[in-house]
C-alpha positions as CSV (number, residue, x, y, z in Angstrom):
1,M,7.5,-17.5,147.3
2,P,5.8,-15.3,144.9
3,A,2.1,-16.3,143.6
4,V,2.0,-17.2,139.9
5,R,-0.9,-15.4,138.4
6,L,-2.3,-16.0,134.6
7,Q,-4.1,-13.1,133.2
8,L,-6.0,-13.5,129.7
9,S,-8.7,-12.0,127.9
10,M,-10.7,-14.5,126.0
11,S,-13.7,-14.7,123.6
12,L,-16.9,-15.9,124.4
13,D,-16.0,-19.1,122.4
14,G,-12.9,-19.7,124.2
15,Y,-10.1,-17.9,121.8
16,V,-7.4,-15.6,123.5
17,A,-6.0,-14.6,120.1
18,G,-7.6,-14.5,116.5
19,P,-6.0,-16.4,113.5
20,R,-3.2,-14.9,111.3
21,Q,-1.0,-13.0,113.5
22,S,0.8,-10.4,111.6
23,L,2.5,-7.0,112.0
24,E,-0.8,-5.7,111.3
25,N,-2.8,-7.7,113.6
26,P,-0.5,-8.6,116.7
27,L,-3.4,-10.7,118.1
28,G,-4.5,-12.1,115.3
29,E,-7.5,-11.0,113.1
30,G,-10.2,-9.8,115.4
31,G,-8.2,-10.2,118.6
32,M,-7.7,-6.9,119.7
33,A,-11.5,-6.8,120.4
34,L,-10.8,-8.8,123.3
35,H,-8.7,-6.2,125.1
36,E,-11.2,-3.5,124.3
37,W,-12.4,-3.4,128.0
38,A,-9.1,-3.0,129.5
39,L,-7.8,-0.3,126.9
40,A,-10.4,2.0,128.2
41,T,-9.8,1.6,131.9
42,R,-7.6,4.5,133.5
43,T,-4.9,2.0,134.5
44,F,-4.0,0.7,130.9
45,R,-4.3,4.1,129.5
46,E,-1.7,5.1,132.0
47,M,0.4,2.2,131.3
48,F,0.7,3.1,127.8
49,G,1.4,6.9,128.6
50,S,-2.1,8.2,128.1
51,E,-4.5,10.3,130.4
52,G,-8.2,9.9,131.4
53,G,-10.0,6.6,131.2
54,E,-12.9,4.8,132.7
55,T,-13.6,3.8,136.1
56,G,-16.0,1.3,137.8
57,I,-15.9,-2.5,137.6
58,D,-13.2,-3.0,134.9
59,E,-11.1,-0.4,136.2
60,D,-11.2,-2.2,139.6
61,R,-10.1,-5.4,138.1
62,A,-7.7,-3.6,135.7
63,A,-5.9,-2.0,138.7
64,A,-5.9,-5.3,140.7
65,S,-4.2,-7.0,137.8
66,R,-1.4,-4.8,137.7
67,A,-0.9,-4.7,141.4
68,N,2.2,-6.2,143.1
69,I,3.7,-7.2,140.0
70,G,7.7,-8.3,140.1
71,A,8.5,-10.1,137.0
72,T,6.1,-11.4,133.8
73,I,6.5,-14.4,131.5
74,M,5.5,-14.4,127.7
75,G,5.5,-16.9,124.9
76,R,7.5,-16.0,121.9
77,N,4.2,-15.5,119.9
78,M,3.3,-12.9,122.2
79,F,6.6,-11.0,122.0
80,G,6.6,-11.0,118.2
81,P,5.5,-12.2,114.7
82,I,9.0,-13.8,114.0
83,R,9.6,-17.5,113.9
84,G,12.4,-19.7,113.8
85,E,16.1,-18.1,114.4
86,W,16.7,-14.3,115.0
87,E,17.7,-12.7,112.0
88,N,18.9,-10.1,113.9
89,D,18.2,-7.9,117.0
90,D,15.9,-5.2,115.6
91,W,12.6,-6.2,116.7
92,K,12.2,-5.1,120.3
93,G,8.5,-6.3,120.6
94,W,5.1,-4.5,119.8
95,W,5.2,-1.9,122.4
96,G,7.7,0.7,121.4
97,D,10.6,2.1,123.3
98,N,8.7,2.2,126.6
99,P,6.9,-1.3,127.1
100,P,4.4,-1.4,129.9
101,Y,5.8,-3.9,131.9
102,H,8.6,-1.8,133.7
103,G,10.3,-4.5,135.0
104,P,12.0,-8.0,133.8
105,V,10.2,-10.2,131.1
106,Y,11.1,-13.7,130.4
107,V,10.2,-14.7,126.7
108,L,10.2,-18.5,126.4
109,T,11.8,-19.4,122.9
110,H,13.8,-22.2,121.3
111,H,16.3,-19.8,120.1
112,A,18.7,-17.9,122.3
113,R,19.2,-14.2,122.2
114,D,20.8,-11.8,124.4
115,S,19.0,-9.8,127.0
116,F,18.2,-6.1,126.2
117,A,16.8,-3.2,128.4
118,M,14.1,-0.8,126.9
119,E,13.0,2.7,128.5
120,G,11.0,2.8,131.8
121,G,12.7,-0.2,133.4
122,T,11.7,-3.1,131.0
123,T,14.4,-5.6,130.3
124,F,13.5,-8.8,128.2
125,H,15.2,-11.9,128.9
126,F,14.9,-14.9,126.3
127,V,14.9,-18.3,128.3
128,T,15.6,-21.5,125.8
129,D,15.0,-24.3,128.6
130,G,11.5,-24.3,129.2
131,I,9.0,-23.2,131.5
132,G,10.6,-24.5,134.8
133,P,13.7,-22.3,134.6
134,A,11.7,-19.3,133.2
135,L,9.5,-19.6,136.6
136,E,12.7,-19.8,138.4
137,L,14.3,-16.7,136.9
138,A,10.9,-14.8,137.2
139,C,10.5,-15.7,141.0
140,A,14.0,-14.9,141.8
141,A,13.8,-11.5,140.3
142,A,10.1,-10.6,141.7
143,G,11.3,-11.2,145.3
144,D,8.3,-10.5,147.4
145,Q,5.9,-9.5,144.5
146,D,4.2,-12.0,142.1
147,V,4.8,-13.2,138.8
148,V,2.4,-12.7,135.9
149,I,2.1,-15.0,132.7
150,G,0.8,-12.8,130.1
151,G,0.2,-15.5,127.5
152,G,-0.2,-16.5,124.5
153,A,-2.5,-19.8,124.8
154,S,0.5,-22.0,124.5
155,T,2.5,-20.7,127.4
156,A,-0.4,-20.8,129.5
157,G,-1.5,-24.2,128.6
158,Q,1.8,-25.3,129.7
159,Y,1.9,-23.7,133.0
160,L,-1.7,-24.7,133.7
161,R,-1.0,-28.6,132.8
162,A,2.1,-28.4,135.2
163,G,0.0,-27.1,137.9
164,L,2.3,-24.0,138.3
165,V,-0.8,-21.5,138.3
166,D,-1.8,-20.0,141.8
167,E,-4.4,-17.9,140.4
168,L,-6.1,-17.6,136.9
169,E,-8.0,-14.3,135.9
170,L,-10.2,-14.8,132.7
171,H,-11.8,-11.8,131.3
172,V,-14.5,-12.8,128.9
173,S,-15.8,-10.4,126.4
174,P,-19.0,-11.2,124.6
175,I,-17.1,-11.5,121.2
176,I,-17.4,-14.6,119.0
177,L,-14.0,-15.3,117.1
178,G,-14.6,-18.6,115.5
179,S,-11.0,-19.5,115.2
180,G,-7.5,-18.7,116.4
181,E,-5.9,-19.7,119.6
182,R,-7.9,-21.4,122.1
183,L,-6.9,-21.9,125.7
184,L,-9.5,-24.2,127.4
185,E,-8.6,-27.4,125.5
186,D,-6.1,-30.3,126.0
187,L,-5.5,-29.2,129.6
188,D,-5.7,-32.4,131.2
189,D,-6.0,-32.0,134.9
190,G,-4.4,-28.7,134.6
191,L,-7.5,-26.8,136.1
192,D,-7.9,-29.1,139.2
193,G,-7.4,-27.0,142.7
194,L,-8.3,-24.0,141.0
195,E,-11.5,-22.6,142.8
196,P,-13.7,-19.9,141.7
197,V,-13.5,-16.9,144.0
198,D,-15.0,-13.9,141.9
199,V,-17.2,-13.2,139.1
200,L,-17.8,-9.8,138.3
201,S,-19.5,-8.2,135.4
202,S,-19.7,-4.8,133.3
203,Q,-21.6,-4.3,130.1
204,R,-18.2,-4.9,128.3
205,V,-16.7,-8.2,130.0
206,A,-17.2,-10.9,132.6
207,H,-14.4,-11.1,135.0
208,F,-13.6,-14.7,136.4
209,R,-11.2,-15.3,139.1
210,F,-10.0,-18.5,140.3
211,V,-7.3,-19.3,143.1
212,R,-5.6,-22.7,143.9
213,S,-6.8,-24.2,147.1
């Protein structure tokens, strides 16, 4: 059975995205600052087709976060800013022709859409019947590898509340957003059983990792 891993960058005041998502601000206003630590690393630069990048603690955590991933789950808000029915099939995500996932991605949505493949091995599938069926599909596709839940806050919260997360990794930047999408609220007992195993920090970000006991 693949491990289910949830990985999110978060502000010091608990937001994983800023307010008012738009084409100009995919992560909401100010939200991109949460990911500056990752975008500076060698691993993430390679994912987006660039050379170079920093090494050290942040690179080590970035590389570990991308290791052994067989499938990805995300919410519709993470896939794009479009709400309601799909008007057409033009929107292919924020990431251009070659998204950084390089494997199957399952998008939670209330509105059906046909799967489509992109360059580099990424195929987007759209799941309309909830987090359980999406996880079953992702686990079957992942095989011996793990399933990563990429966000956003609503999708992450649903999997936490259902007790379906085996490993939680939070990358907390010293940034105050003040508003946006919060993660650590209304989780009921969703964090029960997740025990802290690692705390590492650089000048940019603190990395917290929890594993289900």
